[in-house]
C-alpha positions as CSV (number, residue, x, y, z in Angstrom):
1,M,100.5,72.3,103.3
2,T,101.6,72.4,99.6
3,K,104.4,74.6,98.3
4,K,102.0,76.7,96.2
5,F,99.8,77.4,99.2
6,K,102.7,78.4,101.4
7,A,103.9,80.9,98.6
8,L,100.3,82.3,98.4
9,Q,100.2,82.7,102.2
10,I,103.6,84.6,102.1
11,K,102.3,86.9,99.4
12,R,99.1,87.6,101.2
13,Q,100.9,88.3,104.4
14,F,103.2,90.8,102.6
15,I,100.2,92.6,101.1
16,S,97.9,92.5,104.2
17,D,96.7,95.8,105.5
18,K,98.3,97.8,102.7
19,I,97.0,100.3,100.3
20,I,97.7,99.1,96.7
21,I,98.2,101.3,93.7
22,G,97.7,99.2,90.6
23,I,99.4,100.6,87.5
24,D,98.8,99.5,84.0
25,P,101.7,100.9,82.0
26,G,101.4,102.4,78.6
27,K,103.8,104.0,76.1
28,N,102.8,107.6,76.7
29,K,100.4,107.3,79.7
30,H,100.0,105.0,82.6
31,Q,96.6,104.2,84.2
32,A,96.5,103.9,88.0
33,A,93.9,102.9,90.6
34,I,94.2,103.0,94.3
35,I,92.4,100.4,96.5
36,N,92.4,99.7,100.2
37,H,93.2,96.4,101.9
38,Y,89.6,95.3,101.5
39,G,89.7,95.8,97.7
40,L,87.5,98.9,97.7
41,P,88.6,101.8,95.5
42,I,89.9,104.9,97.4
43,S,89.5,107.1,94.3
44,N,88.6,106.9,90.7
45,S,91.3,105.6,88.4
46,F,93.5,108.2,86.8
47,T,96.2,108.6,84.2
48,F,99.6,110.2,84.3
49,A,102.3,110.8,81.8
50,N,105.3,108.4,81.3
51,T,107.7,111.2,82.3
52,K,109.2,112.5,85.5
53,P,106.6,115.3,85.9
54,G,104.0,112.5,85.4
55,Y,105.6,110.4,88.1
56,L,105.6,113.4,90.5
57,K,101.9,113.9,89.7
58,L,101.3,110.2,90.6
59,L,103.1,110.7,94.0
60,K,101.1,113.9,94.7
61,K,97.8,112.1,93.9
62,V,98.7,109.1,96.0
63,S,99.7,111.3,99.0
64,Q,96.4,113.3,98.7
65,Q,94.4,110.1,98.6
66,T,96.3,108.3,101.3
67,A,97.1,111.2,103.7
68,K,96.3,109.2,106.8
69,S,98.6,106.3,105.8
70,N,102.2,105.7,106.5
71,D,104.3,105.3,103.3
72,K,105.2,101.8,104.5
73,N,101.5,100.9,104.2
74,I,101.5,101.7,100.5
75,I,102.6,99.3,97.8
76,F,102.7,99.9,94.0
77,S,101.8,97.0,91.8
78,L,103.1,97.3,88.2
79,E,102.3,95.0,85.3
80,T,105.5,94.0,83.6
81,S,104.4,94.3,80.0
82,C,107.3,95.0,77.6
83,N,109.7,97.3,79.3
84,L,107.2,100.1,79.9
85,W,107.3,99.5,83.7
86,C,111.1,99.8,84.2
87,T,111.6,103.6,84.5
88,L,108.6,104.0,86.8
89,S,109.7,101.1,89.0
90,Y,113.1,102.6,89.5
91,F,111.6,106.0,90.3
92,L,109.2,104.5,92.9
93,R,111.9,102.4,94.5
94,S,114.3,105.4,94.7
95,S,111.5,107.3,96.3
96,G,111.3,104.7,99.1
97,Y,108.2,102.7,98.0
98,D,107.8,98.9,97.8
99,V,107.0,97.8,94.2
100,L,105.3,94.5,93.3
101,L,106.0,93.4,89.7
102,V,103.1,91.4,88.2
103,S,103.3,89.2,85.2
104,P,100.8,90.2,82.5
105,L,99.8,86.5,82.3
106,T,98.0,86.8,85.6
107,T,95.9,89.7,84.4
108,K,95.3,88.3,81.0
109,H,91.8,87.2,81.7
110,A,90.7,90.6,82.9
111,S,91.9,92.2,79.7
112,L,90.1,89.6,77.7
113,A,87.0,90.5,79.5
114,G,87.3,94.1,78.4
115,A,88.9,95.7,81.4
116,N,91.4,97.7,79.2
117,L,88.5,99.2,77.3
118,T,86.8,100.5,80.4
119,G,89.9,101.7,82.3
120,L,89.6,99.0,84.9
121,A,92.8,97.2,84.1
122,S,94.7,99.0,86.8
123,T,92.0,98.2,89.4
124,S,92.0,94.6,88.3
125,L,95.8,94.6,88.7
126,A,95.6,96.0,92.2
127,E,93.0,93.4,93.1
128,H,95.1,90.6,91.8
129,S,98.0,91.9,93.9
130,R,95.8,92.2,97.0
131,T,94.7,88.6,96.8
132,G,98.2,87.3,96.2
133,R,97.4,86.0,92.7
134,T,100.4,87.7,91.1
135,G,103.2,85.2,90.5
136,P,106.9,86.2,90.6
137,P,108.7,88.4,90.8
138,Y,108.6,90.6,93.8
139,A,110.7,93.7,94.1
140,Q,111.1,95.4,97.5
141,S,112.9,98.6,98.2
């Protein structure tokens, strides 16, 4: 078993059976999508402001859509483009959630295919996280 394969297995084990919220950060608004452990969308993607009230709106939407799940079964996946992810990551971690940081290089192909234009970048990000194709770093609360 190669080193890369072992790393992929560890990532997949960490993510297995979890609901993933993929977030594509933006300067004023973030785009989010919620998928289950099979990769199926739980709700339509949505936007929220890059402010504390916007973050609270995110948590409210997530709790509505995942009411039957334990918070430990929820993971947030953030693309680390520029420094737009920092404040949200700190907020989510202080709220007790696990946060997975994803390099923009792993989602580059999706954005080249037009995912950003259709609002699917956050779904693509969540799917990359679900399958373990994210690369370092991981951040756990």
